[in-house]
C-alpha positions in Angstrom: 29.6 -32.1 29.6 31.2 -28.9 28.5 30.0 -26.6 25.7 31.8 -23.8 24.1 30.1 -20.5 23.6 29.7 -19.7 19.9 31.6 -16.8 18.7 29.7 -14.1 16.8 31.7 -14.5 13.6 31.0 -18.3 13.3 28.7 -19.5 10.5 25.4 -21.1 11.5 24.0 -24.3 10.0 22.1 -22.4 7.4 25.2 -20.8 6.0 24.6 -17.3 7.4 26.8 -15.6 10.0 25.7 -15.8 13.6 25.9 -12.1 14.2 23.3 -10.0 16.1 21.2 -7.9 13.8 22.5 -4.6 15.1 22.2 -3.0 11.7 18.4 -3.4 11.7 16.7 -0.3 13.1 14.5 -0.5 16.1 10.8 -0.7 15.3 9.1 2.6 16.3 6.9 2.3 19.3 3.8 3.1 17.2 4.1 -0.2 15.5 4.8 -2.3 18.6 1.2 -2.9 19.4 0.4 0.1 21.7 -2.7 0.9 19.6 -1.1 3.5 17.4 -1.0 3.0 13.7 2.2 3.5 11.7 2.3 6.6 9.6 2.6 5.1 6.1 2.8 1.6 4.8 4.7 1.5 1.5 4.3 -1.1 -1.2 7.0 -0.5 -3.7 7.4 -1.0 -7.4 8.1 -4.6 -8.4 5.8 -6.2 -5.8 2.9 -8.2 -7.2 0.0 -9.1 -4.9 -2.9 -11.5 -5.6 -5.5 -11.2 -2.9 -6.6 -8.5 -0.5 -4.7 -5.8 1.4 -6.5 -4.1 4.3 -5.0 -1.3 6.4 -6.5 1.0 9.1 -3.8 3.5 8.2 -2.2 5.0 5.1 -0.9 3.1 2.2 1.5 4.4 -0.5 1.2 1.9 -3.4 3.5 1.6 -6.4 3.2 -2.2 -7.0 0.6 -4.4 -8.7 -2.4 -5.9 -7.1 -5.1 -8.2 -8.5 -7.8 -8.1 -5.8 -8.9 -5.6 -3.2 -6.9 -2.8 -1.6 -8.6 -1.1 1.3 -7.1 1.6 3.5 -8.0 4.8 5.5 -5.8 6.8 3.1 -4.5 5.5 -0.3 -1.9 7.0 -2.5 -1.4 5.1 -5.8 1.9 6.2 -7.5 2.5 6.5 -11.2 3.7 2.9 -11.4 0.9 1.5 -9.3 -1.8 -0.7 -10.9 -4.9 -2.1 -9.2 -6.9 -4.7 -11.0 -10.0 -5.1 -8.8 -11.3 -2.8 -6.0 -9.8 0.2 -4.3 -11.6 1.5 -1.2 -10.3 4.4 0.9 -11.6 7.4 2.8 -9.1 9.6 0.9 -7.7 8.4 -2.4 -5.1 10.1 -4.6 -4.5 8.2 -7.8 -1.6 8.8 -10.1 -1.4 5.3 -11.6 -3.9 2.9 -13.1 -7.1 1.2 -11.7 -9.0 -1.4 -13.7 -12.1 -1.9 -11.6 -14.0 0.1 -9.0 -12.8 2.9 -6.8 -14.7 4.0 -3.8 -13.8 6.9 -1.5 -15.0 9.9 0.4 -12.4 12.2 -1.2 -11.0 11.1 -4.5 -8.4 12.9 -6.6 -7.4 11.7 -10.0 -4.1 13.2 -11.1 -3.2 14.0 -14.7 -1.2 10.8 -15.0 -4.0 8.5 -13.8 -6.0 6.0 -15.9 -9.3 4.6 -14.6 -11.3 1.9 -16.3 -14.3 1.3 -14.1 -16.8 2.9 -11.8 -16.0 5.5 -9.2 -18.1 6.2 -6.1 -17.3 9.3 -4.2 -18.5 12.1 -2.0 -16.0 14.7 -3.3 -14.0 14.2 -6.5 -11.3 16.2 -8.3 -10.1 15.2 -11.8 -7.1 16.9 -13.2 -6.6 17.8 -16.9 -5.0 14.8 -18.7 -6.6 12.1 -16.5 -8.0 9.3 -18.6 -11.4 8.0 -17.4 -13.5 5.2 -18.9 -16.5 4.4 -16.7 -19.2 6.0 -14.6 -18.8 8.4 -11.8 -21.4 8.3 -9.0 -21.8 10.5 -6.0 -22.6 8.8 -2.8 -24.0 10.5 0.4 -22.2 10.3 3.6 
């Protein structure tokens, strides 16, 4: 039997072109499994998560999560909302948290709104931040 080679401009059975994904950038070597952690994982606005997110690296969060968000370093943007627990060594909060926040270094920006308890070693609260809950210092 003879078979023809498919041309790159033919359409596959799922209706998508059979073209190589040359427009997709190469994955940096840090994310290929050589032990290095990617610099920042970004969760953008419009993404809703129910459950838990765990990262050994940095997370920039602008979405909505109902559950637990744990990272080495956490940056919650102005559009970010956490309904549950946030745990990080370093946390910078510009958005909203309804629940507990635990971190070694915590910074609450002027645009932040916290409804819950915060456990920290070092904390900075900017003028204008709204806080309803308790603040407790923990020892390292």
